[in-house]
C-alpha positions, 0 to 999 in steps of 0.5 A, a space after each residue: 556380442 553387445 547386449 540388445 535392449 528389449 524393444 516393443 516392435 509394435 510401438 515406436 514410442 517405446 523408449 530405448 532403455 538398457 535396464 542392465 546399465 549401471 551409473 558410473 562416476 564421471 571421474 574414476 575417484 568420484 563417489 558412486 551416485 546413491 539414489 537412496 540418499 537422494 530420496 532421503 534428501 527429497 523426503 527430508 523434514 527441511 525440504 517438506 517445511 520449505 514446500 509447506 511454507 511456500 504454499 502457505 505464503 502463496 495461499 496467504 497472498 491469494 486470500 488477501 487479494 481475493 478476500 479484500 472486500 471482506 478483510 479491508 473493512 475489518 483492518 480499517 476498523 481495527 486501526 481506528 480502534 487503536 486510534 480511538 481506544 485511548 479516548 474511550 479509556 480516558 472517558 472511563 476514568 470519569 465514570 463513562 461506561 465503555 459502550 456509552 463512550 464508544 457511541 459518543 466517540 463514533 458519533 463525534 467522528 461521524 460528525 466531523 467527517 460529515 461536516 468536512 464532507 459537506 463543506 467540501 462538496 461544493 468545490 469538489 462538484 465544481 472541479 469535477 464538472 470542469 474536469 474535461 475543460 480543465 484537462 483540455 486547457 492544461 494540454 493546450 498550455 503544455 503543448 509548447 513543452 510537448 512538441 517533441 512528443 507530438 512530432 513523434 506521435 504524428 510520425 507514428 500516425 503517418 506510418 500507421 496510416 500508410 500501412 492501412 492505405 497499403 492494404 489490398 482492395 476489398 479488405 477493411 481497415 482494422 477497427 479501433 476498440 476503445 476500452 473505457 477504464 474505471 474512474 478515479 472515484 470508482 477505483 478508490 471507493 468502488 460502486 456506491 452500494 459497495 462503499 456504503 456497505 463497507 462504511 457501515 461495516 467499518 462503523 458497526 465493527 468499530 463501535 463493538 471493538 471500542 465497546 468491548 475494550 480489552 475483552 478479546 485480549 482477556 480471552 486470548 490471555 485465558 487460552 494461552 498455556 504458559 505465563 510467558 506467552 500471556 506476558 508476551 501477548 499483553 506486551 505485543 498488544 499494548 505496544 501495537 496499540 501505543 505505537 499505532 495510535 501515537 503514530 496516527 494521531 501525530 501524523 494526523 496533527 502534522 497533516 492538518 497543520 500542513 494542510 492549513 499552511 498550504 491552504 493559506 499559501 494557495 489563498 495568497 497565490 490566488 488559487 481558487 478553493 484553497 480549502 480544497 487543496 488543504 484538505 487534499 494535503 491532509 488526506 494524501 500525506 498519509 501516503 508517504 512519498 506518493 501522496 506528495 507526488 500526487 499532490 504536486 501533479 494535481 496542483 500543477 494541472 490546476 495552476 496551469 488552468 488558472 493562470 495565464 503564464 506558465 511561470 506563475 503557474 509553476 510557483 504553486 507546485 513549487 510552494 507546496 514542494 517547499 512546504 512539504 520538504 520542510 515538513 518531511 525533513 524537519 517537522 516529522 523527524 522531530 515529532 514522529 522520530 524513530 517510533 516506527 523504525 521502518 527503513 525507506 526501502 521496506 516502506 516503499 516495498 510495503 507501499 507497492 505490496 499493499 497497493 497491489 493487494 488492496 489498491 489505493 485504500 491499501 496504500 493509505 494503511 500500508 505504514 500502520 500495517 508494516 509497523 504492526 507486522 514489525 512489532 510482531 516480528 520483534 517479539 517472536 523469535 522465529 521472525 526476529 530476523 525479518 523484523 531486523 531487516 525492516 528496521 532502521 540502521 542503528 547507531 552502531 551500524 552507522 558508525 561502522 559505515 563511517 569508519 569503513 569509508 
């Protein structure tokens, strides 16, 4: 007589389970399942470490995203301190104490930024006031090229209107809800109050970082337990500062020269406010790839609204692209070289990541942050594999690929 499992006649939700059944292998010669080994595997140290690592990464992403208003000014101040610390140390050789040198450097930086902003305020206000008319004029001139899209849009509108006309009597047509997004300026800087607060925080923190000098590095060396860790901390700090400061200074000089060339070419082509276009090049070229794409789009729209013929208008973005190609393929590789040693895939992924986390400001500082992270990975054994993936292809790998093909 077959065993009948115990059932609760008063509840239909009680599962029909036979407690006397035993697990048997699928095949006669297969090993019998052991729940004890499964439990040990689930509770092993490796499994727990992977779980803790996953939770730590998710918590880090959550913190970076929701604490961006707090972290972004600190990161900007640290990067600027990497750039300006060599100047403060150079002034210290002439008996200028770090607090006084830091103040002079910060005041000089504010003076340059203030003068540049004052000189560009007029053209920026003029173009901002004419922005609606500019976009309408550009759309009108591009209408010939957009006729296929307009036809498709009209067809969609006709289908939509037919659907609305076919509604039953007594029903109202659905109302359109227009959601106005944030302006470009608000996306970049936020509100005026937030921007002023963040700028003041960056300036004050930058001054104290420059005035402190190597104070925090000395404190870190003092608390590290072993001599090996002390040497590694000094090596990482010096290499990070040297790499980031050299990169930022070199790229800034390249961008300034490129901006001057673009301004001169725009003046020769008859574009209004050539200094404004040169300044935009200086700023946007700090974002690899995407900055050149944005500048090309801006120049295309401005040229279409300036010139009567489309052929002459397209000469303007074509001239910028020619200058940018020369700069990106001949000038930058010679001056910057492989100092950062970041491969293009890692660079694009890093740009997308920091843009997603911190928006447009994150895109501007993505390359220095990636370079700093790679330096840490190269000097920490547990992160060496990740640093290798971020790096460029070395000569041995290049020769192996060539021979393989």
